[in-house]
MARGUDREN-897342 format. One record per residue: z, y, x of N, C-alpha, C, CB in turn. Coordinates in nm, 3 decimals. Each point is the difference from the previous one (the first is absolute). Glycine has a CB too. Example, Ala and Ser with C-alpha at 12.3 -4.5 7.8 and 13.67 -1.06 7.14 Angstrom:
BEGIN
+---------+---------+---------+---------+---------+---------+---------+---------+---------+---------+---------+---------+
:     nc3 :     nc2 :     nc1 :    cac3 :    cac2 :    cac1 :     cc3 :     cc2 :     cc1 :    cbc3 :    cbc2 :    cbc1 :
+---------+---------+---------+---------+---------+---------+---------+---------+---------+---------+---------+---------+
:   0.780 :  -0.569 :   1.319 :   0.000 :   0.119 :  -0.089 :   0.000 :   0.120 :   0.090 :   0.125 :  -0.117 :  -0.189 :
:  -0.197 :   0.222 :   0.154 :   0.006 :   0.119 :   0.082 :   0.073 :   0.109 :  -0.077 :  -0.215 :  -0.063 :   0.118 :
+---------+---------+---------+---------+---------+---------+---------+---------+---------+---------+---------+---------+
***
This chain:
BEGIN
+---------+---------+---------+---------+---------+---------+---------+---------+---------+---------+---------+---------+
:     nc3 :     nc2 :     nc1 :    cac3 :    cac2 :    cac1 :     cc3 :     cc2 :     cc1 :    cbc3 :    cbc2 :    cbc1 :
+---------+---------+---------+---------+---------+---------+---------+---------+---------+---------+---------+---------+
:  14.134 :  15.425 :   4.594 :  -0.124 :  -0.030 :   0.068 :  -0.070 :  -0.114 :  -0.072 :   0.095 :   0.078 :   0.220 :
:  -0.224 :  -0.064 :  -0.244 :  -0.077 :  -0.104 :  -0.066 :  -0.030 :  -0.110 :   0.100 :  -0.100 :   0.168 :  -0.160 :
:   0.141 :  -0.289 :   0.126 :  -0.011 :  -0.111 :   0.093 :  -0.114 :  -0.097 :  -0.033 :   0.242 :   0.023 :   0.037 :
:  -0.280 :  -0.033 :  -0.163 :  -0.093 :  -0.104 :  -0.036 :  -0.077 :   0.038 :  -0.126 :   0.151 :  -0.170 :   0.105 :
:  -0.255 :   0.094 :  -0.132 :  -0.076 :   0.017 :  -0.123 :  -0.062 :  -0.133 :  -0.039 :  -0.047 :   0.243 :   0.054 :
:   0.009 :  -0.253 :  -0.179 :  -0.066 :  -0.121 :  -0.048 :  -0.099 :   0.038 :  -0.108 :   0.203 :  -0.142 :   0.055 :
:  -0.308 :   0.068 :  -0.068 :  -0.100 :   0.021 :  -0.104 :  -0.006 :  -0.126 :  -0.085 :  -0.134 :   0.162 :   0.146 :
:   0.151 :  -0.148 :  -0.276 :  -0.001 :  -0.113 :  -0.092 :  -0.122 :   0.010 :  -0.089 :   0.252 :  -0.014 :   0.004 :
:  -0.334 :  -0.091 :  -0.007 :  -0.118 :  -0.002 :  -0.085 :   0.041 :  -0.035 :  -0.142 :  -0.146 :  -0.066 :   0.196 :
:   0.114 :   0.152 :  -0.292 :   0.034 :  -0.024 :  -0.140 :  -0.099 :  -0.094 :  -0.067 :   0.106 :   0.225 :  -0.008 :
:  -0.217 :  -0.258 :   0.075 :  -0.096 :  -0.098 :  -0.046 :  -0.049 :   0.022 :  -0.142 :   0.108 :  -0.156 :   0.151 :
:  -0.092 :   0.053 :  -0.234 :  -0.052 :   0.006 :  -0.136 :   0.070 :   0.104 :  -0.086 :  -0.058 :  -0.239 :   0.021 :
:   0.171 :   0.290 :   0.027 :   0.074 :   0.101 :  -0.075 :  -0.043 :   0.141 :   0.043 :   0.194 :  -0.159 :  -0.024 :
:  -0.311 :   0.168 :   0.084 :  -0.051 :   0.128 :   0.048 :   0.000 :   0.106 :  -0.109 :  -0.140 :  -0.123 :   0.164 :
:   0.172 :   0.245 :  -0.123 :   0.002 :   0.111 :  -0.094 :  -0.137 :   0.065 :  -0.012 :   0.239 :   0.039 :   0.055 :
:  -0.333 :  -0.084 :   0.023 :  -0.130 :   0.065 :  -0.002 :  -0.107 :  -0.097 :  -0.048 :   0.071 :   0.151 :   0.188 :
:  -0.146 :  -0.110 :  -0.285 :  -0.111 :  -0.077 :  -0.051 :  -0.113 :   0.098 :  -0.029 :   0.153 :  -0.180 :  -0.098 :
:  -0.267 :   0.157 :   0.159 :  -0.112 :   0.092 :  -0.016 :   0.038 :   0.144 :   0.037 :  -0.090 :  -0.148 :  -0.181 :
:   0.174 :   0.160 :   0.284 :   0.043 :   0.129 :   0.055 :   0.091 :   0.081 :  -0.093 :  -0.211 :   0.000 :   0.127 :
:   0.260 :  -0.060 :  -0.233 :   0.091 :   0.070 :  -0.091 :   0.129 :  -0.080 :  -0.011 :  -0.194 :   0.100 :  -0.129 :
:   0.309 :  -0.032 :   0.135 :   0.126 :  -0.073 :  -0.008 :   0.020 :  -0.065 :  -0.136 :   0.097 :   0.158 :   0.166 :
:  -0.036 :  -0.274 :  -0.163 :   0.042 :  -0.064 :  -0.124 :   0.133 :   0.065 :  -0.036 :  -0.121 :  -0.223 :   0.051 :
:   0.118 :   0.315 :  -0.146 :   0.118 :   0.081 :  -0.029 :   0.120 :  -0.082 :  -0.044 :  -0.154 :   0.183 :  -0.061 :
:   0.133 :  -0.290 :  -0.015 :   0.114 :  -0.081 :  -0.043 :   0.065 :  -0.069 :   0.118 :  -0.109 :  -0.034 :  -0.223 :
:   0.029 :  -0.012 :   0.319 :   0.054 :  -0.063 :   0.120 :   0.074 :   0.102 :   0.085 :  -0.185 :  -0.167 :  -0.003 :
:   0.126 :   0.283 :   0.020 :   0.065 :   0.106 :   0.077 :   0.131 :   0.040 :  -0.065 :  -0.223 :   0.082 :   0.077 :
:   0.224 :  -0.067 :  -0.208 :   0.122 :   0.037 :  -0.073 :   0.107 :  -0.108 :   0.021 :  -0.138 :   0.126 :  -0.172 :
:   0.099 :  -0.252 :   0.167 :   0.096 :  -0.109 :   0.021 :   0.060 :   0.004 :   0.139 :  -0.128 :  -0.139 :  -0.163 :
:   0.044 :   0.166 :   0.263 :   0.048 :   0.009 :   0.137 :   0.096 :   0.117 :   0.016 :  -0.213 :  -0.103 :   0.082 :
:   0.181 :   0.217 :  -0.141 :   0.086 :   0.119 :   0.008 :   0.136 :  -0.031 :  -0.063 :  -0.202 :   0.152 :  -0.008 :
:   0.202 :  -0.216 :  -0.108 :   0.125 :  -0.035 :  -0.068 :   0.081 :  -0.099 :   0.084 :  -0.110 :   0.039 :  -0.224 :
:   0.042 :  -0.137 :   0.282 :   0.067 :  -0.099 :   0.084 :   0.064 :   0.065 :   0.123 :  -0.163 :  -0.174 :  -0.080 :
:   0.087 :   0.259 :   0.149 :   0.052 :   0.066 :   0.119 :   0.116 :   0.092 :  -0.034 :  -0.227 :  -0.013 :   0.103 :
:   0.218 :   0.084 :  -0.214 :   0.110 :   0.087 :  -0.043 :   0.125 :  -0.083 :  -0.028 :  -0.165 :   0.163 :  -0.099 :
:   0.146 :  -0.279 :   0.039 :   0.112 :  -0.089 :  -0.027 :   0.068 :  -0.052 :   0.125 :  -0.114 :  -0.064 :  -0.207 :
:   0.038 :   0.055 :   0.315 :   0.056 :  -0.042 :   0.129 :   0.069 :   0.115 :   0.073 :  -0.179 :  -0.173 :   0.015 :
:   0.162 :   0.295 :  -0.067 :   0.065 :   0.115 :   0.062 :  -0.092 :   0.088 :   0.082 :   0.201 :  -0.134 :   0.004 :
:  -0.331 :   0.103 :  -0.001 :  -0.095 :   0.083 :   0.074 :  -0.021 :   0.132 :  -0.073 :  -0.114 :  -0.206 :   0.090 :
:   0.094 :   0.311 :  -0.014 :  -0.029 :   0.133 :  -0.054 :  -0.147 :   0.031 :   0.024 :   0.239 :   0.077 :   0.041 :
:  -0.307 :  -0.034 :  -0.145 :  -0.142 :   0.035 :   0.008 :  -0.015 :   0.137 :   0.065 :  -0.052 :  -0.139 :  -0.206 :
:  -0.041 :   0.151 :   0.297 :  -0.026 :   0.126 :   0.068 :  -0.064 :   0.100 :  -0.096 :  -0.027 :  -0.122 :   0.217 :
:   0.065 :   0.248 :  -0.203 :  -0.065 :   0.105 :  -0.078 :  -0.133 :   0.039 :   0.063 :   0.226 :   0.083 :  -0.074 :
:  -0.245 :  -0.117 :   0.200 :  -0.120 :   0.038 :   0.073 :  -0.116 :  -0.098 :  -0.019 :   0.147 :   0.111 :   0.166 :
:  -0.115 :  -0.240 :  -0.187 :  -0.104 :  -0.102 :  -0.009 :   0.046 :  -0.109 :  -0.098 :  -0.078 :   0.048 :   0.238 :
:  -0.004 :  -0.079 :  -0.336 :   0.037 :  -0.099 :  -0.103 :   0.011 :  -0.142 :   0.055 :  -0.111 :   0.144 :  -0.167 :
:   0.060 :  -0.169 :   0.286 :   0.003 :  -0.134 :   0.060 :   0.109 :  -0.015 :   0.106 :  -0.242 :  -0.017 :  -0.045 :
:   0.329 :   0.116 :   0.057 :   0.102 :   0.001 :   0.104 :   0.139 :  -0.006 :  -0.063 :  -0.153 :   0.132 :   0.152 :
:   0.234 :  -0.226 :  -0.105 :   0.136 :  -0.019 :  -0.050 :   0.094 :  -0.013 :   0.119 :  -0.084 :  -0.112 :  -0.212 :
:   0.211 :   0.140 :   0.190 :   0.098 :  -0.019 :   0.107 :   0.134 :  -0.041 :  -0.059 :  -0.120 :   0.168 :   0.144 :
:   0.201 :  -0.227 :  -0.059 :   0.136 :  -0.038 :  -0.036 :   0.084 :   0.005 :   0.127 :  -0.079 :  -0.147 :  -0.194 :
:   0.207 :   0.180 :   0.179 :   0.094 :  -0.002 :   0.112 :   0.107 :  -0.103 :  -0.035 :  -0.044 :   0.245 :   0.062 :
:   0.060 :  -0.344 :   0.026 :   0.099 :  -0.106 :  -0.019 :   0.090 :  -0.003 :   0.122 :  -0.159 :  -0.136 :  -0.147 :
:   0.287 :   0.156 :   0.126 :   0.097 :   0.001 :   0.111 :  -0.045 :   0.092 :   0.114 :   0.065 :  -0.235 :  -0.060 :
:  -0.118 :   0.350 :   0.024 :  -0.045 :   0.097 :   0.099 :  -0.134 :  -0.031 :   0.065 :   0.236 :   0.043 :   0.040 :
:  -0.300 :  -0.151 :  -0.083 :  -0.130 :  -0.039 :   0.055 :  -0.109 :   0.037 :  -0.100 :   0.105 :  -0.190 :   0.132 :
:  -0.208 :   0.254 :  -0.081 :  -0.109 :   0.052 :  -0.082 :  -0.113 :  -0.102 :  -0.007 :   0.061 :   0.235 :   0.063 :
:  -0.114 :  -0.258 :  -0.184 :  -0.114 :  -0.089 :  -0.019 :  -0.106 :   0.075 :  -0.079 :   0.148 :  -0.206 :   0.006 :
:  -0.269 :   0.208 :   0.046 :  -0.113 :   0.065 :  -0.065 :  -0.094 :  -0.108 :  -0.053 :   0.018 :   0.205 :   0.151 :
:  -0.063 :  -0.188 :  -0.274 :  -0.092 :  -0.093 :  -0.062 :  -0.124 :   0.077 :  -0.043 :   0.189 :  -0.150 :  -0.078 :
:  -0.305 :   0.101 :   0.119 :  -0.127 :   0.064 :  -0.034 :  -0.088 :  -0.102 :  -0.071 :   0.016 :   0.158 :   0.198 :
:  -0.071 :  -0.119 :  -0.313 :  -0.096 :  -0.083 :  -0.071 :  -0.139 :   0.048 :   0.042 :   0.158 :  -0.041 :  -0.198 :
:  -0.239 :  -0.050 :   0.249 :  -0.134 :   0.037 :   0.046 :  -0.099 :  -0.106 :  -0.047 :   0.095 :   0.122 :   0.201 :
:  -0.179 :  -0.088 :  -0.295 :  -0.098 :  -0.090 :  -0.061 :   0.071 :  -0.126 :  -0.048 :  -0.186 :   0.092 :   0.148 :
:   0.167 :  -0.206 :  -0.079 :   0.069 :  -0.121 :  -0.044 :   0.104 :  -0.046 :   0.103 :  -0.204 :  -0.066 :  -0.128 :
:   0.257 :   0.162 :   0.203 :   0.103 :  -0.029 :   0.100 :   0.126 :   0.079 :  -0.029 :  -0.178 :  -0.047 :   0.169 :
:   0.287 :  -0.007 :  -0.122 :   0.129 :   0.067 :  -0.006 :   0.047 :   0.009 :   0.145 :   0.058 :  -0.087 :  -0.237 :
:  -0.033 :   0.207 :   0.285 :   0.036 :   0.021 :   0.140 :   0.145 :   0.045 :   0.005 :  -0.240 :   0.059 :   0.063 :
:   0.322 :  -0.129 :   0.016 :   0.139 :   0.034 :   0.019 :   0.020 :   0.050 :   0.142 :   0.072 :  -0.171 :  -0.172 :
:  -0.003 :   0.283 :   0.185 :   0.028 :   0.057 :   0.132 :   0.148 :   0.032 :   0.006 :  -0.236 :   0.096 :   0.022 :
:   0.303 :  -0.142 :   0.082 :   0.142 :   0.028 :   0.014 :   0.068 :  -0.100 :   0.090 :  -0.001 :   0.101 :  -0.225 :
:   0.131 :  -0.113 :   0.207 :   0.082 :  -0.090 :   0.078 :  -0.043 :  -0.145 :  -0.024 :   0.191 :   0.165 :  -0.010 :
:  -0.207 :  -0.242 :   0.118 :  -0.050 :  -0.137 :  -0.012 :   0.089 :  -0.088 :  -0.088 :  -0.101 :   0.026 :   0.226 :
:   0.231 :  -0.014 :  -0.212 :   0.091 :  -0.080 :  -0.081 :  -0.012 :   0.035 :  -0.148 :   0.158 :  -0.015 :   0.196 :
:  -0.175 :   0.142 :  -0.227 :  -0.016 :   0.044 :  -0.137 :  -0.132 :  -0.051 :  -0.059 :   0.139 :   0.204 :   0.052 :
:  -0.243 :  -0.203 :   0.030 :  -0.130 :  -0.053 :  -0.045 :   0.012 :  -0.149 :  -0.030 :  -0.122 :   0.174 :   0.137 :
:   0.189 :  -0.247 :  -0.049 :   0.017 :  -0.144 :  -0.022 :   0.077 :  -0.028 :  -0.129 :  -0.005 :  -0.036 :   0.248 :
:   0.106 :   0.116 :  -0.276 :   0.078 :  -0.021 :  -0.123 :  -0.083 :   0.039 :  -0.122 :   0.214 :   0.043 :   0.125 :
:  -0.300 :   0.056 :  -0.111 :  -0.087 :   0.042 :  -0.109 :  -0.101 :  -0.108 :  -0.032 :   0.031 :   0.239 :   0.067 :
:  -0.082 :  -0.307 :   0.033 :  -0.098 :  -0.107 :  -0.021 :   0.060 :  -0.115 :  -0.077 :  -0.114 :   0.064 :   0.211 :
:   0.246 :  -0.079 :  -0.207 :   0.066 :  -0.108 :  -0.069 :   0.022 :   0.024 :  -0.149 :   0.108 :  -0.051 :   0.212 :
:  -0.144 :   0.169 :  -0.259 :   0.020 :   0.036 :  -0.141 :  -0.092 :  -0.083 :  -0.087 :   0.067 :   0.234 :   0.062 :
+---------+---------+---------+---------+---------+---------+---------+---------+---------+---------+---------+---------+
***
């Protein structure tokens, strides 16, 4: 059951400039998330997920925000990265 969510503002590291993604920034984020164990969705390039100790965490990249949905304890540990 999904218990919590959080939205993180990426601020100056925004992937969008003049309505076009900064491909090098996006590529860096994809590599970083993959290194953390996140799996990229085949359905949406901005959707990632990971399962930790049976707990599901969904990560969505939206403009200059990062949205985490899942178990509250897992979200809190993710914020500490």
